[in-house]
Structure formats: C-alpha cells, structure tokens
C-alpha positions, 0 to 999 in steps of 0.5 A: 974271874971264876970259872963257869960251871954246868948246873944240873938239877935232878928232882927225886922222890922214892927212888933211891937205888935209881938216884944213886944209877945216876949220880954215879954215871954222872961221874963217869962223864968227861968234861972239858973242866973235870967233874970239877967243873959240874954243881950238881943239886938234887931236889929231894921230894919224897914222903917224909921218911926220906931216903937216906940214901942220898943222904950218903957220899957218893963215891965218883970213878975216876978219872976227875975230882968229886963234882960238887952235890948239893941235897935240897928239900922239896916242896912236895908238889910236883916236878915242876916245882922241884925244877924252879926250887932248882933255877932259884938255886942256881939264880944266886950261883954267878958261876952257873949260866947252864942248867942241865934237867934231869929225871931221876931215872935218866942214865946216860950211857955216853962218858960225853953226854953232858959235853955234848949238851954244852957244845952245841948250846954254846955253839949258838946264843940263839940255841936256848935248849938242847936235848939228846936221844933218850932210849928204853931198857931192851932197846938195843938199836938206836935206829928203834928209838928214832930221833930225838926227845923221847922214845915213845915220842919218837918212833914217826921221825928218822934218825939225825946224823947231826943236830937237828932243830926241834919244835919243843922238848921232852924229859931231860934237857939243857937250858941257858939259865937267863932265858929260863929266868926271863920267862919267869921259870917253870910253870906252876900252874900244873897238877902234883904230876906235872904233866906237859910241864917240860914241853910248857917250859921249853915252848915258852923258851922258844916263842916268848924268849925267840930262841931255837931248840936242838937235839943231839943225836949223839948224846945218847940216855937211858929212860928207864921209866921206873914203874914206882915213886917219882910222880906215880900216884893212883890218880894219875891218869885223871890228872895228866888228863887234866894237865893236858887240857890246861896245857892247850888252854896256857898255849893258846893265852899265850898265842902259841896254835897247835895245830896237832895234838894228840899225845904224839909229836906235835907241829905249830904254825 
C-alpha cells in the first residue's frame, strides 16, 4: 500500500510575492513523512497575463525533499470555485484523504503548523475540520489575537491552551476529503468575492456530515490580508453584502438556525 499524502490547496490571484512567501514557508514545515508526503495544488486564478513567478521552480529549504507542486489554471469565478477545482483534483488521487485549504496571503509561523492540524483531525474520526490561530502583521502578542479562526472574529474570546471545538471555521483549515465530497463540495452560488463560502462549507461539514470542528491554539500563522489581488474588487462591499444575505438564506434552507449574526462569531442552535 502506498503511503498517504497530505493535500494542500491554494487559490491565488495576482499575488506572486505573497504566494512565494507561503510556498517557502511550506518548504520549512516539519512533517512526520517529510515534504515528500505533501502534494500542493495551486489554482492560478489571475488576470489573463497570469503570474509568471509561479511558473518558476521554488527552492524548498532543508531538511526535506521537495513537495510535489502542481499548477492548475483557475476558472476566474472566485475562491470557492478554485477550492472546488482543488477538491475535484484530489478526488481522483487515492493517496490524499486530508486537504489543507490555505489563502495565498497566509504564512505559517511555526514549522509544525501543518502537522498539528493533521494530528488533531486524525485523533477522532468525528473531527471533519481543524483550523489554527491567525494573526495579522504587527500583532506580536498571541493574547491579542485571542483564540481561534481569525483575529477579527476572535477579540471576544479568551485564549485556550488546548484544542477546542468551535461552531464554524474561517479562512484556512484542514478538512476530510470524503466528508467534503459527501456534502457536495464547496458552495458555488456566492459572488466572485466568495464572501462566507468557507463558513458555509464548514457548517455543512458540521451539520450535514454530522461532524465536529476544532481549532488548535498552537497552530499559529500570519494572515497578511494583502490589500491587492485576490478577491479585491471595486464593488467588494456590495458583493459581500449580497453574499451575506444569500448565506443566511442558504443556511435557513438547510435548517441551520443562526441566533445572532452581525459580522462577529455566530452562535448556532
């Protein structure tokens, strides 16, 4: 039997330097199976001129053999469509059971970031998704970032010392491929900015696949929140508002009750 690999999926759009930073940081990850146990799929979703820099060969730092890197052309319909393409790519790969979805402007700050996510999701078959702590540049004290999915969402929470269960996941996290396929993959009905798509997807894992979602407080990464590229559009705010309304409608159709939603953490009944 061939050894299982960890899949990593990265949609990118017009952010070559951020992407290169992310790939270099992945090259420093210390995994039980080494980087040879990783397959990275980058979905290049840029403007027609593309991003020449991702066509180059990246230098992975020691100590590890290079991870497998595949570049796929994106549909230019938003991050959710890119993640769906990543899922479809890995659905044909019998070596991959776990997939890490990463924004192209994320940078793991600990060399065991991926391994912590992998170990936690493998510890319980009921765990279908695991996220980490995401801070922004300039936030040096982890206490300022609070616990959980994302800095902006987490200012209300106290820091946890051990992995803890959460109602949903945000931004970048690991998930089980089979569960993702069972719930129909990623929601493709949102606008091209894909606002709430990752929250929608994690809620489907929780409620439709009847799984658990966790955050590992020691898996720390920086979310640079690049001010350009990606889903940044002149009408972003308008599209995000429309996505918010659609999100509420879709969750209601699924029977997922949202007691409070004001852009901050939601509490589900």
